C-alpha positions as a Python dict, from the first residue, in 0.01 Angstrom:
ca = {
    (1, 'M'): (0, 0, 0),
    (2, 'R'): (150, 293, -67),
    (3, 'R'): (231, 566, 221),
    (4, 'A'): (0, 858, 231),
    (5, 'V'): (-61, 1169, 473),
    (6, 'V'): (-353, 1393, 516),
    (7, 'Y'): (-368, 1794, 592),
    (8, 'A'): (-632, 2001, 680),
    (9, 'R'): (-659, 2385, 762),
    (10, 'Y'): (-901, 2582, 846),
    (11, 'S'): (-908, 3003, 854),
    (12, 'T'): (-1083, 3190, 1119),
    (13, 'D'): (-1336, 3402, 927),
    (14, 'L'): (-1470, 3066, 738),
    (15, 'Q'): (-1484, 2788, 982),
    (16, 'N'): (-1469, 2669, 1344),
    (17, 'D'): (-1202, 2421, 1538),
    (18, 'Q'): (-1403, 2152, 1459),
    (19, 'S'): (-1327, 2169, 1078),
    (20, 'V'): (-975, 2030, 1125),
    (21, 'E'): (-1143, 1685, 1249),
    (22, 'D'): (-1426, 1674, 1006),
    (23, 'Q'): (-1153, 1755, 693),
    (24, 'I'): (-940, 1423, 873),
    (25, 'R'): (-1238, 1245, 879),
    (26, 'L'): (-1303, 1299, 512),
    (27, 'C'): (-944, 1250, 398),
    (28, 'K'): (-916, 924, 549),
    (29, 'A'): (-1225, 767, 413),
    (30, 'H'): (-1092, 906, 85),
    (31, 'A'): (-768, 731, 142),
    (32, 'E'): (-897, 416, 240),
    (33, 'K'): (-1117, 403, -86),
    (34, 'M'): (-813, 482, -279),
    (35, 'G'): (-618, 171, -96),
    (36, 'L'): (-383, 420, 66),
    (37, 'N'): (-203, 379, 408),
    (38, 'V'): (-249, 698, 622),
    (39, 'V'): (90, 734, 812),
    (40, 'H'): (61, 1072, 949),
    (41, 'E'): (-200, 1350, 988),
    (42, 'Y'): (-93, 1733, 916),
    (43, 'F'): (-308, 2022, 1024),
    (44, 'D'): (-328, 2401, 1084),
    (45, 'R'): (-592, 2615, 1306),
    (46, 'A'): (-715, 2918, 1229),
    (47, 'K'): (-427, 3030, 955),
    (48, 'S'): (-480, 3184, 653),
    (49, 'G'): (-453, 2982, 307),
    (50, 'A'): (-304, 3300, 170),
    (51, 'S'): (71, 3218, 254),
    (52, 'M'): (281, 2978, 326),
    (53, 'F'): (425, 3140, 608),
    (54, 'G'): (342, 3094, 968),
    (55, 'R'): (167, 2741, 891),
    (56, 'P'): (414, 2468, 1135),
    (57, 'G'): (167, 2186, 986),
    (58, 'L'): (276, 2262, 616),
    (59, 'S'): (605, 2309, 698),
    (60, 'S'): (670, 2009, 867),
    (61, 'L'): (486, 1828, 586),
    (62, 'M'): (739, 1968, 319),
    (63, 'Q'): (990, 1854, 557),
    (64, 'A'): (856, 1481, 541),
    (65, 'A'): (826, 1481, 172),
    (66, 'E'): (1144, 1594, 161),
    (67, 'M'): (1278, 1288, 343),
    (68, 'G'): (1089, 1024, 132),
    (69, 'A'): (815, 960, 419),
    (70, 'F'): (535, 939, 184),
    (71, 'E'): (394, 897, -190),
    (72, 'V'): (64, 1049, -214),
    (73, 'L'): (-84, 1395, -13),
    (74, 'V'): (-433, 1389, 64),
    (75, 'S'): (-667, 1679, 157),
    (76, 'E'): (-1016, 1812, 145),
    (77, 'A'): (-985, 2012, -177),
    (78, 'P'): (-644, 2211, -321),
    (79, 'D'): (-781, 2566, -150),
    (80, 'R'): (-708, 2346, 200),
    (81, 'I'): (-356, 2355, 116),
    (82, 'S'): (-275, 2692, -44),
    (83, 'R'): (-507, 2965, -188),
    (84, 'D'): (-248, 3154, -372),
    (85, 'I'): (-195, 3078, -700),
    (86, 'A'): (206, 3116, -704),
    (87, 'D'): (213, 2911, -359),
    (88, 'L'): (8, 2614, -473),
    (89, 'A'): (192, 2602, -776),
    (90, 'H'): (518, 2575, -606),
    (91, 'I'): (408, 2346, -361),
    (92, 'H'): (282, 2100, -644),
    (93, 'K'): (581, 2166, -865),
    (94, 'S'): (822, 2062, -505),
    (95, 'L'): (585, 1762, -464),
    (96, 'T'): (573, 1615, -786),
    (97, 'F'): (989, 1652, -844),
    (98, 'R'): (1008, 1408, -506),
    (99, 'G'): (760, 1175, -675),
    (100, 'V'): (446, 1260, -433),
    (101, 'E'): (135, 1286, -556),
    (102, 'M'): (-159, 1522, -485),
    (103, 'N'): (-506, 1394, -460),
    (104, 'C'): (-766, 1579, -346),
    (105, 'V'): (-1171, 1441, -220),
    (106, 'N'): (-1302, 1710, -419),
    (107, 'G'): (-1110, 1700, -752),
    (108, 'G'): (-891, 1397, -766),
    (109, 'R'): (-555, 1323, -859),
    (110, 'M'): (-421, 1700, -942),
    (111, 'D'): (-215, 1777, -1225),
    (112, 'T'): (-69, 2100, -1372),
    (113, 'V'): (-391, 2184, -1537),
    (114, 'Q'): (-590, 2151, -1238),
    (115, 'I'): (-362, 2289, -983),
    (116, 'G'): (-405, 2629, -1251),
    (117, 'M'): (-733, 2625, -1251),
    (118, 'Y'): (-785, 2577, -840),
    (119, 'G'): (-531, 2859, -759),
    (120, 'V'): (-708, 3103, -1000),
    (121, 'I'): (-1023, 3010, -828),
    (122, 'G'): (-913, 3007, -459),
    (123, 'Q'): (-747, 3356, -477),
    (124, 'M'): (-1027, 3503, -686),
    (125, 'Q'): (-1256, 3396, -394),
    (126, 'R'): (-1015, 3520, -159),
    (127, 'E'): (-1001, 3818, -268),
    (128, 'E'): (-1348, 3866, -315),
    (129, 'G'): (-1407, 3818, 46),
    (130, 'A'): (-1188, 4101, 126),
    (131, 'K'): (-1352, 4324, -100),
    (132, 'K'): (-1681, 4248, 94),
    (133, 'V'): (-1528, 4277, 424),
    (134, 'K'): (-1435, 4618, 338),
    (135, 'R'): (-1757, 4723, 162),
    (136, 'G'): (-1937, 4602, 524),
    (137, 'M'): (-1684, 4817, 715),
    (138, 'V'): (-1707, 5134, 524),
    (139, 'G'): (-2068, 5079, 616),
    (140, 'V'): (-2027, 5089, 945),
    (141, 'V'): (-1800, 5387, 915),
    (142, 'R'): (-2081, 5564, 722),
    (143, 'S'): (-2339, 5501, 974),
    (144, 'G'): (-2096, 5686, 1245),
    (145, 'R'): (-1968, 5358, 1437),
    (146, 'N'): (-1602, 5233, 1456),
    (147, 'A'): (-1441, 5016, 1215),
    (148, 'G'): (-1119, 5018, 1368),
    (149, 'G'): (-926, 4932, 1670),
    (150, 'K'): (-1020, 5080, 1993),
    (151, 'A'): (-822, 5378, 2064),
    (152, 'Y'): (-658, 5471, 2447),
    (153, 'G'): (-931, 5723, 2594),
    (154, 'Y'): (-1238, 5489, 2469),
    (155, 'R'): (-1388, 5193, 2517),
    (156, 'P'): (-1672, 4955, 2339),
    (157, 'V'): (-2049, 5005, 2431),
    (158, 'L'): (-2180, 4734, 2537),
    (159, 'G'): (-2464, 4567, 2352),
    (160, 'K'): (-2412, 4812, 2072),
    (161, 'K'): (-2099, 4718, 1818),
    (162, 'G'): (-1908, 4934, 1684),
    (163, 'E'): (-2003, 5207, 1933),
    (164, 'L'): (-1722, 5369, 2166),
    (165, 'E'): (-1756, 5601, 2506),
    (166, 'I'): (-1529, 5821, 2686),
    (167, 'V'): (-1317, 5672, 2920),
    (168, 'E'): (-1237, 6009, 3132),
    (169, 'E'): (-951, 5893, 3359),
    (170, 'E'): (-761, 5781, 3038),
    (171, 'A'): (-897, 6129, 2870),
    (172, 'A'): (-737, 6337, 3126),
    (173, 'T'): (-445, 6162, 3056),
    (174, 'V'): (-497, 6236, 2654),
    (175, 'R'): (-560, 6642, 2753),
    (176, 'R'): (-255, 6649, 2953),
    (177, 'I'): (-56, 6532, 2641),
    (178, 'F'): (-183, 6776, 2411),
    (179, 'E'): (-121, 7060, 2688),
    (180, 'L'): (244, 6910, 2759),
    (181, 'Y'): (329, 6915, 2389),
    (182, 'A'): (175, 7245, 2306),
    (183, 'T'): (381, 7413, 2540),
    (184, 'G'): (709, 7251, 2407),
    (185, 'F'): (771, 6905, 2574),
    (186, 'A'): (930, 6659, 2353),
    (187, 'P'): (710, 6282, 2334),
    (188, 'R'): (1016, 6116, 2503),
    (189, 'T'): (1008, 6329, 2800),
    (190, 'I'): (633, 6296, 2836),
    (191, 'A'): (640, 5941, 2793),
    (192, 'A'): (933, 5909, 3048),
    (193, 'T'): (680, 6156, 3303),
    (194, 'L'): (434, 5932, 3258),
    (195, 'N'): (603, 5622, 3327),
    (196, 'A'): (750, 5775, 3636),
    (197, 'E'): (421, 5858, 3744),
    (198, 'G'): (324, 5491, 3707),
    (199, 'I'): (14, 5569, 3443),
    (200, 'P'): (-53, 5283, 3274),
    (201, 'A'): (-5, 5253, 2878),
    (202, 'P'): (-231, 5181, 2619),
    (203, 'R'): (-42, 4903, 2510),
    (204, 'G'): (232, 4699, 2699),
    (205, 'Q'): (426, 4782, 3022),
    (206, 'R'): (541, 5134, 2955),
    (207, 'W'): (502, 5455, 2753),
    (208, 'N'): (722, 5527, 2457),
    (209, 'G'): (790, 5823, 2242),
    (210, 'S'): (617, 5658, 1947),
    (211, 'T'): (315, 5581, 2097),
    (212, 'I'): (264, 5973, 2174),
    (213, 'N'): (419, 6074, 1846),
    (214, 'G'): (273, 5852, 1617),
    (215, 'N'): (296, 5923, 1199),
    (216, 'G'): (169, 6165, 1040),
    (217, 'Q'): (29, 6005, 729),
    (218, 'R'): (-165, 5684, 906),
    (219, 'G'): (-308, 5891, 1190),
    (220, 'N'): (-187, 5707, 1434),
    (221, 'G'): (-26, 5816, 1795),
    (222, 'I'): (-190, 5987, 2054),
    (223, 'L'): (-101, 6342, 1925),
    (224, 'R'): (-203, 6287, 1573),
    (225, 'N'): (-537, 6089, 1591),
    (226, 'P'): (-813, 6257, 1489),
    (227, 'I'): (-1067, 6097, 1666),
    (228, 'Y'): (-955, 6274, 1974),
    (229, 'A'): (-1116, 6616, 1769),
    (230, 'G'): (-1429, 6453, 1728),
    (231, 'K'): (-1365, 6331, 1378),
    (232, 'L'): (-1339, 5948, 1292),
    (233, 'I'): (-1118, 5890, 967),
    (234, 'W'): (-1095, 5532, 834),
    (235, 'N'): (-910, 5314, 533),
    (236, 'R'): (-587, 5541, 558),
    (237, 'V'): (-394, 5232, 523),
    (238, 'R'): (-399, 4899, 410),
    (239, 'M'): (-252, 4560, 499),
    (240, 'V'): (-55, 4364, 218),
    (241, 'K'): (163, 4043, 273),
    (242, 'D'): (510, 4067, 163),
    (243, 'P'): (562, 3741, -35),
    (244, 'S'): (939, 3699, 78),
    (245, 'T'): (865, 3683, 445),
    (246, 'G'): (430, 3667, 487),
    (247, 'R'): (478, 3921, 735),
    (248, 'R'): (140, 4181, 689),
    (249, 'I'): (319, 4508, 617),
    (250, 'S'): (82, 4864, 616),
    (251, 'R'): (69, 5068, 313),
    (252, 'V'): (-71, 5414, 317),
    (253, 'N'): (-382, 5488, 99),
    (254, 'P'): (-448, 5790, -119),
    (255, 'E'): (-635, 6059, 48),
    (256, 'S'): (-891, 5997, -190),
    (257, 'E'): (-998, 5685, -31),
    (258, 'Y'): (-1016, 5796, 303),
    (259, 'E'): (-1381, 5761, 489),
    (260, 'E'): (-1417, 6030, 707),
    (261, 'I'): (-1741, 6158, 940),
    (262, 'D'): (-1790, 6345, 1238),
    (263, 'A'): (-1834, 6254, 1572),
    (264, 'P'): (-1867, 6513, 1821),
    (265, 'H'): (-1966, 6265, 2066),
    (266, 'L'): (-1615, 6121, 2044),
    (267, 'R'): (-1403, 6475, 2112),
    (268, 'I'): (-1187, 6445, 2438),
    (269, 'V'): (-932, 6763, 2278),
    (270, 'D'): (-1079, 7121, 2233),
    (271, 'Q'): (-1037, 7203, 1839),
    (272, 'S'): (-789, 7541, 1916),
    (273, 'L'): (-570, 7273, 2134),
    (274, 'F'): (-553, 6996, 1863),
    (275, 'D'): (-476, 7254, 1573),
    (276, 'A'): (-191, 7423, 1792),
    (277, 'V'): (-63, 7067, 1851),
    (278, 'Q'): (-86, 6981, 1472),
    (279, 'S'): (47, 7321, 1380),
    (280, 'R'): (356, 7266, 1592),
    (281, 'K'): (391, 6887, 1473),
    (282, 'E'): (421, 7039, 1066),
    (283, 'A'): (676, 7291, 1221),
    (284, 'T'): (891, 7025, 1333),
    (285, 'G'): (880, 6785, 1050),
    (286, 'G'): (561, 6749, 911),
    (287, 'A'): (462, 6376, 840),
    (288, 'R'): (816, 6294, 702),
    (289, 'P'): (683, 6066, 467),
    (290, 'R'): (889, 5728, 499),
    (291, 'D'): (849, 5547, 112),
    (292, 'V'): (1176, 5404, 80),
    (293, 'S'): (1191, 5059, 158),
    (294, 'K'): (1426, 4947, 409),
    (295, 'S'): (1707, 4703, 397),
    (296, 'R'): (1601, 4376, 559),
    (297, 'R'): (1929, 4241, 727),
    (298, 'L'): (1964, 3871, 871),
    (299, 'L'): (1840, 3982, 1204),
    (300, 'S'): (1596, 4213, 1150),
    (301, 'G'): (1317, 4142, 1393),
    (302, 'L'): (1522, 3898, 1577),
    (303, 'L'): (1724, 4113, 1799),
    (304, 'R'): (1633, 4150, 2148),
    (305, 'C'): (1778, 4351, 2448),
    (306, 'G'): (1903, 4118, 2694),
    (307, 'C'): (1810, 4395, 3002),
    (308, 'C'): (1436, 4447, 2907),
    (309, 'G'): (1311, 4206, 2630),
    (310, 'G'): (1257, 4493, 2417),
    (311, 'G'): (1381, 4512, 2037),
    (312, 'M'): (1675, 4629, 1923),
    (313, 'A'): (1672, 4917, 1655),
    (314, 'L'): (1895, 5061, 1374),
    (315, 'M'): (2000, 5407, 1545),
    (316, 'G'): (2323, 5569, 1314),
    (317, 'V'): (2602, 5456, 1110),
    (318, 'D'): (2970, 5530, 1178),
    (319, 'R'): (3285, 5444, 1016),
    (320, 'S'): (3290, 5065, 1152),
    (321, 'G'): (2941, 5000, 1012),
    (322, 'P'): (2566, 5029, 1143),
    (323, 'R'): (2493, 5030, 1517),
    (324, 'V'): (2214, 4928, 1721),
    (325, 'Q'): (2038, 4997, 2050),
    (326, 'C'): (1797, 4903, 2261),
    (327, 'S'): (1443, 5070, 2154),
    (328, 'T'): (1264, 5089, 2503),
    (329, 'Y'): (1620, 5291, 2615),
    (330, 'R'): (1575, 5527, 2339),
    (331, 'E'): (1204, 5581, 2334),
    (332, 'S'): (1123, 5631, 2726),
    (333, 'R'): (1457, 5523, 2913),
    (334, 'S'): (1295, 5286, 3109),
    (335, 'C'): (1569, 5024, 3022),
    (336, 'T'): (1909, 5082, 3177),
    (337, 'N'): (2082, 4925, 2891),
    (338, 'G'): (2182, 5186, 2686),
    (339, 'A'): (2465, 5021, 2456),
    (340, 'R'): (2526, 5058, 2124),
    (341, 'Y'): (2632, 4741, 1924),
    (342, 'Y'): (2769, 4698, 1548),
    (343, 'I'): (2480, 4468, 1400),
    (344, 'E'): (2755, 4329, 1150),
    (345, 'K'): (2964, 4215, 1440),
    (346, 'I'): (2669, 4048, 1617),
    (347, 'E'): (2571, 3881, 1284),
    (348, 'R'): (2958, 3748, 1241),
    (349, 'Q'): (2924, 3591, 1618),
    (350, 'V'): (2569, 3444, 1534),
    (351, 'L'): (2695, 3280, 1227),
    (352, 'D'): (3041, 3143, 1364),
    (353, 'S'): (2829, 3019, 1670),
    (354, 'L'): (2607, 2839, 1494),
    (355, 'R'): (2883, 2711, 1232),
    (356, 'I'): (3009, 2518, 1556),
    (357, 'Q'): (2704, 2391, 1712),
    (358, 'F'): (2677, 2230, 1373),
    (359, 'A'): (3024, 2113, 1320),
    (360, 'D'): (2891, 1810, 1479),
    (361, 'T'): (2548, 1673, 1557),
    (362, 'A'): (2673, 1536, 1918),
    (363, 'I'): (2580, 1883, 2048),
    (364, 'I'): (2198, 1801, 1900),
    (365, 'D'): (2218, 1458, 2038),
    (366, 'E'): (2312, 1580, 2385),
    (367, 'Y'): (2022, 1839, 2366),
    (368, 'V'): (1765, 1596, 2207),
    (369, 'R'): (1882, 1349, 2546),
    (370, 'V'): (1832, 1594, 2776),
    (371, 'Y'): (1505, 1712, 2623),
    (372, 'R'): (1379, 1410, 2639),
    (373, 'E'): (1479, 1331, 3026),
    (374, 'E'): (1274, 1693, 3074),
    (375, 'R'): (970, 1587, 2815),
    (376, 'R'): (920, 1268, 3043),
    (377, 'R'): (919, 1437, 3367),
    (378, 'I'): (657, 1710, 3264),
    (379, 'E'): (470, 1424, 3097),
    (380, 'A'): (443, 1226, 3438),
    (381, 'E'): (358, 1518, 3638),
    (382, 'A'): (74, 1629, 3335),
    (383, 'R'): (-60, 1241, 3362),
    (384, 'R'): (-102, 1287, 3759),
    (385, 'N'): (-295, 1644, 3660),
    (386, 'R'): (-520, 1474, 3447),
    (387, 'S'): (-564, 1171, 3644),
    (388, 'T'): (-679, 1408, 3948),
    (389, 'S'): (-885, 1628, 3698),
    (390, 'E'): (-1079, 1274, 3554),
    (391, 'K'): (-1151, 1211, 3913),
    (392, 'A'): (-1311, 1579, 3976),
    (393, 'L'): (-1508, 1554, 3653),
    (394, 'A'): (-1644, 1202, 3749),
    (395, 'D'): (-1747, 1344, 4107),
    (396, 'A'): (-1904, 1656, 3945),
    (397, 'K'): (-2106, 1450, 3683),
    (398, 'S'): (-2203, 1193, 3990),
    (399, 'G'): (-2312, 1521, 4182),
    (400, 'I'): (-2546, 1623, 3848),
    (401, 'T'): (-2682, 1287, 3875),
    (402, 'R'): (-2787, 1290, 4211),
    (403, 'I'): (-2964, 1619, 4173),
    (404, 'V'): (-3157, 1537, 3899),
    (405, 'D'): (-3253, 1199, 4032),
    (406, 'R'): (-3366, 1426, 4369),
    (407, 'I'): (-3541, 1659, 4119),
    (408, 'A'): (-3775, 1353, 3959),
    (409, 'K'): (-3832, 1208, 4292),
    (410, 'G'): (-3984, 1552, 4444),
    (411, 'L'): (-3737, 1585, 4694),
    (412, 'I'): (-3623, 1923, 4590),
    (413, 'D'): (-3769, 2197, 4427),
    (414, 'D'): (-3631, 2367, 4115),
    (415, 'D'): (-3519, 2697, 4281),
    (416, 'E'): (-3325, 2482, 4515),
    (417, 'A'): (-3233, 2222, 4258),
    (418, 'A'): (-3103, 2528, 4030),
    (419, 'A'): (-2873, 2659, 4313),
    (420, 'L'): (-2711, 2354, 4346),
    (421, 'L'): (-2660, 2232, 3953),
    (422, 'Q'): (-2477, 2581, 3881),
    (423, 'P'): (-2149, 2559, 4044),
    (424, 'L'): (-2122, 2169, 3948),
    (425, 'R'): (-2267, 2248, 3575),
    (426, 'Q'): (-1985, 2537, 3559),
    (427, 'E'): (-1708, 2299, 3741),
    (428, 'R'): (-1794, 2004, 3489),
    (429, 'D'): (-1770, 2247, 3195),
    (430, 'R'): (-1467, 2390, 3310),
    (431, 'L'): (-1271, 2035, 3366),
    (432, 'E'): (-1375, 1931, 3057),
    (433, 'Q'): (-1197, 2231, 2836),
    (434, 'E'): (-877, 2141, 3025),
    (435, 'L'): (-941, 1767, 2959),
    (436, 'A'): (-979, 1833, 2604),
    (437, 'A'): (-698, 2099, 2600),
    (438, 'S'): (-461, 1862, 2783),
    (439, 'E'): (-208, 1714, 2512),
    (440, 'A'): (-138, 1339, 2446),
    (441, 'P'): (184, 1208, 2562),
    (442, 'S'): (457, 1170, 2322),
    (443, 'N'): (789, 1080, 2370),
    (444, 'V'): (936, 1052, 2013),
    (445, 'I'): (1225, 1253, 1894),
    (446, 'E'): (1472, 1184, 1638),
    (447, 'L'): (1736, 1387, 1412),
    (448, 'H'): (1705, 1459, 1063),
    (449, 'P'): (2036, 1414, 924),
    (450, 'Q'): (1967, 1588, 600),
    (451, 'A'): (1799, 1860, 775),
    (452, 'V'): (2090, 1919, 994),
    (453, 'K'): (2309, 1918, 634),
    (454, 'H'): (2086, 2185, 470),
    (455, 'F'): (2108, 2415, 785),
    (456, 'R'): (2471, 2389, 767),
    (457, 'E'): (2506, 2441, 426),
    (458, 'N'): (2267, 2739, 478),
    (459, 'V'): (2449, 2897, 747),
    (460, 'E'): (2750, 2864, 516),
    (461, 'Q'): (2596, 3079, 243),
    (462, 'L'): (2459, 3346, 495),
    (463, 'A'): (2785, 3386, 626),
    (464, 'D'): (2927, 3459, 283),
    (465, 'I'): (2668, 3718, 219),
    (466, 'V'): (2724, 3857, 581),
    (467, 'A'): (3089, 3931, 489),
    (468, 'T'): (3040, 4129, 157),
    (469, 'K'): (2829, 4398, 457),
    (470, 'T'): (2558, 4452, 204),
    (471, 'G'): (2335, 4347, 480),
    (472, 'M'): (2046, 4160, 215),
    (473, 'V'): (2005, 3845, 248),
    (474, 'D'): (1837, 3616, 17),
    (475, 'V'): (1481, 3472, 78),
    (476, 'G'): (1622, 3109, 60),
    (477, 'P'): (1896, 3050, 336),
    (478, 'A'): (1738, 3342, 523),
    (479, 'S'): (1411, 3163, 555),
    (480, 'A'): (1598, 2886, 676),
    (481, 'F'): (1767, 3038, 928),
    (482, 'R'): (1451, 3178, 1084),
    (483, 'Q'): (1288, 2855, 1106),
    (484, 'L'): (1553, 2775, 1377),
    (485, 'V'): (1653, 3114, 1465),
    (486, 'A'): (1334, 3226, 1717),
    (487, 'A'): (1523, 3535, 1860),
    (488, 'V'): (1883, 3668, 1928),
    (489, 'I'): (1936, 3806, 2299),
    (490, 'V'): (2187, 4112, 2316),
    (491, 'H'): (2316, 4117, 2668),
    (492, 'P'): (2389, 4453, 2844),
    (493, 'R'): (2783, 4539, 2846),
    (494, 'E'): (3034, 4816, 2941),
    (495, 'K'): (3235, 5029, 2715),
    (496, 'G'): (3527, 4815, 2583),
    (497, 'E'): (3350, 4468, 2641),
    (498, 'P'): (3311, 4170, 2429),
    (499, 'Y'): (2965, 4133, 2318),
    (500, 'T'): (2752, 3855, 2497),
    (501, 'I'): (2450, 3681, 2289),
    (502, 'Q'): (2205, 3438, 2334),
    (503, 'I'): (2046, 3269, 2031),
    (504, 'K'): (1692, 3106, 2098),
    (505, 'G'): (1549, 2901, 1857),
    (506, 'Y'): (1327, 2591, 1763),
    (507, 'L'): (1387, 2226, 1701),
    (508, 'S'): (1092, 2150, 1468),
    (509, 'S'): (1325, 2217, 1152),
    (510, 'L'): (1577, 1933, 1279),
    (511, 'I'): (1354, 1671, 1492),
    (512, 'D'): (1107, 1451, 1396),
    (513, 'S'): (762, 1651, 1278),
    (514, 'A'): (556, 1461, 1527),
    (515, 'L'): (642, 1738, 1800),
    (516, 'S'): (590, 2100, 1720),
    (517, 'A'): (815, 2359, 1782),
    (518, 'K'): (1041, 2305, 2131),
    (519, 'S'): (1266, 2586, 2238),
    (520, 'L'): (1648, 2551, 2224),
    (521, 'V'): (1887, 2767, 2332),
    (522, 'A'): (2272, 2877, 2278),
    (523, 'E'): (2486, 3054, 2485),
    (524, 'E'): (2771, 3267, 2305),
    (525, 'G'): (3011, 3506, 2445),
    (526, 'F'): (3330, 3642, 2252),
    (527, 'E'): (3534, 3370, 2280),
    (528, 'P'): (3396, 3065, 2104),
    (529, 'P'): (3127, 2867, 2305),
    (530, 'T'): (3186, 2523, 2468),
    (531, 'Q'): (2841, 2468, 2542),
    (532, 'G'): (2574, 2297, 2283),
    (533, 'L'): (2260, 2457, 2127),
}
């Protein structure tokens, strides 16, 4: 019998969580009719089919195909695999190259013509769905309701979708920010003041200069948001996915596409004060459009401050190259790590460290051994907790049964029964959810030697690219690098001291795909490290 795998996916705007199980049952029945032996099931829950990125189930499936683990991929329909023309064609081409047949419950065996047709249809349906959502949001705005996210100073009105009301305590902070800025204080100074006074920030743990300053074209930030002057403006930006990374990027729309409506009931700041602030903003640089795309370095978005955990941002270039600094320190001074680091030096250290770590897979073998022991300990504890929860669930169900019997016999009235049943039912539902969410034990963990070899080759390619000092990286090697490396933590240092970095990543690219991504860590000082990943 030919070996087959099943793939299922649902997206939050179309289906519910049960959809994955329904698809798997359907695919298994289809595989049985075809005389296939299903050896594994892959799935992605609440993941859009618009991109291959951010879908661990699909990523694991493609890795298994590369290792020759199966001969047939079974899915409900091609749009479950991808709803993007290029991605669906790429997946089909890659699987065909490896001798894997793509077979769907709705459509049968997929050939090149069918892939092209289904790819066009899937993408058209996805784009048409997006247009319908946008039309609905336009209607919301024109009716005087809010179609965007909740701004600081407001909260949703319960039972009235899209309507907001002012939170007076937060509104007082907004007025104070406007008044301080109008009198000459800088956004970073205002942020530092609010942090020192312990005023809760809109998001996260602290105020930043960017939270207050915002962006003129996008109309975000406290000082630039027209909602505080009693005006709703929607559709300033649109979100598009970068095909090389899968990340959603915001793009500014032309003013002709804005939807604008007066909302005097949402006004927090007097018009004269709002206008004075906008005049000062214009005098100090205006909107400052930044249409030039930024270069993507190997570690863009991966660097973290070892002191506060915040991101690291480029802050200038000198004769030795570009430098980065803790964003939290720059924005609000609420982090104590003000050191500056050369990004090229960090890149070289990261790659040199990974070269050493992957020179001999014995290092990974040792990590797997330690991981297996820890996994067994955690699973043993989970089994004990599960046993306790199962006993408590049985007691709750038994208690409900006893009360129902007493009601049937007329021993208690309805009001008394309702008071007794409610806590028992709540306890039963809680325990059922807790047990359903618990994972089934899994002790299998195996290295993929070919994956280790490929990753080592990608590291060598990246090292050559970094040596050119262009900062630009190819999508292929960089994508493989980011599948393993989750973050690079840069620890504080005194001037003249060597850099100390810590690489955090995932084992999912190197171990058996039956396990989800698990964390691995590599410590690295200025000298070559002795400990493993």
